[in-house]
N, C-alpha and C positions, 0 to 999 in steps of 0.2 A: 552700375548704384542696384539695381536686382542682383549680382553675388552680393556684392555686401552686405542689406539683408537677411540670404538667408544664408550668408554664411556663421553672422551674427545671434540667427535666430538659431542655431546649431552650436555654440560654440556659448548662448547661456544652458541651452538645453542641454549641454555635456554639463555644463555647475553648476543647474540644480543638478542630473541624476544622480554628481558624484559627492551632493550633501546627502537629499536621501539616503545612500548608498551606510556615510558614516552618519546619519544614524540614530541614538539610543528608541528612537520609536520602532524603526525596522529592527535594529540587529534584535531589539525585544523579539518578535517578530518572526524570524528566520530560525530565536533559538524556540520562539511556538513550537514549529514549526513539530520540532520533533521529542514536544508531548504530545500522550495519548489527546482524543476528541474528547472535549465533553461526553460527560454519562458511558461513553467505548470502557469494556470491568476487562483488569485480567484475569478475565476468565474464560474457562471453554477449552481450553488448550494447555501442552505438556511440551518443554522440552526433554527429550529421550536421546541417550550414547548418539547426539549429531541432528539425532531431526524434529520433523517437528508433526506435535499432535494433533491434530482440531476433530476436541469431542463439543459436535456445540449440544446434543442430547444434554447434556453436566448439565444448563443450566436454564432447562426444561419449558426449549426453544424446539422444534423440529424443524423450521428456517432460522439461518445462523445465516448474523452478516461478520465477517473477522476482517478487521482491519488492520493491514501488517507494511510498516515500517523499515527501510532498509537504514542498517548504523553507520554499513560500511561507507570507502569512498568507491566503490565499483561495484559495479551492477551482478544486481544475485540472481538466480537461476532454482527456479523452487521446482523441482522433477514428481512427483504422482507420488509413492509408492504402492499398488496396487495387490492385492495380497491373493483377489480370482482375475480372473479375465476373462469382466462378462461383452460376451460383443459388440454391447446395446452398448457400452463407456464406450470414455472417452478419457483418455488424459488430462488434468489439466493446468502441466505444468505448465510452470510465466517465470519473465524477469522485470526485475522490479529497478528502479535506479538510484546510484548513491542521496543517501538520503531526502527521499521516494516514497512516498503511498500507496501501497493498492489496495486493496477489496478487493471477497472473497466473497458468494454468496452457494450456503451449501447446505444442502437437507440431507448428507453421506451421518448415519454416526458416528465414522472417523475414518478418517484424511487424512496421511500420514504423507509430510515432504522430505526426500533429502532438500538440501541447501551449495548450492558452487555460486562458485566466482568464478570468470573466462581466465584461458589460461597455455599458455598457445600453440603445446604441447598433448593438448586436449582436446576435443569434441565437443566434452560438456566439461570442462572445466577442472577443477582443482574442488571436491567436499573443506567445506568448511564447519564447520560448528551452526547449525540453526540457533544458539544462544544466543550467544559472540554474534547472528551478523543482523537479528530480526525481534524488533517488537512490537509485541502483536497484545491482541486489543478484541474483544467481541463486546456489540451494542447484543444484552439480553431481553430487552425492549424493542419488539421491526415488527412496525406495519408494512403484509408485502399487498398490494393486488397480485387476480388471479394469476394475472399471466406476467411475474415477477418470481414463482417459485422457479426450485429449482439449481443450480451447480452451473459457475461460472464468473470467471472475474470480467467483475463489472464496472472498476476500474485497475485500467493500470499500473504506469505509474504518475504520479500528480500531488500536488504540492499539499494537505494538511486538509485545505480548507475550499479548493480544489475538488478532488476525491469527495468533504460532505458537499456539494455544493451539486457533485457528479450525480453522485447518492440516491440524491437531493430530485431530480431534475428528470431520472429515471424511473422517477415512481414510489420511491421508497421513501420509508420514514422514520428514524434509526430512531433509540432511545421514549420512543412515542406509548 
């Protein structure tokens, strides 16, 4: 008797999930994941010679919050290009999963990245055009706590709503 109830419940759950996945609102939510978060503007960055250049001070803030969306169906790795090799600075290399968001908080004047996708014969992957692989936006008005300043990846790889929630839980108020 117990197994019939359990299997019936599993069948009902499976039908419910199939119904939700095919529902127009679910499809709209998945499509909405690809759009920039509200208040995140297409400023403070440039795509130049297949690289991504973040320019936080162009929008007026010294501490900036960037949302980066991986438009590809493959994991994209961002390798930071540094001009000087300072012993106190760290590379901000990062990977963003397919169709997911990553969030970078930075106080650098300029940050440059090369984008790669996995390739079997290469340890670092194959270089791709960042403009074709990523969508980038910046929150130009952000409230940071004193302990949240600096250069770090705030969100590794998440949906848009998950990334926004992670930012707020961290104590940063985007668009304030």
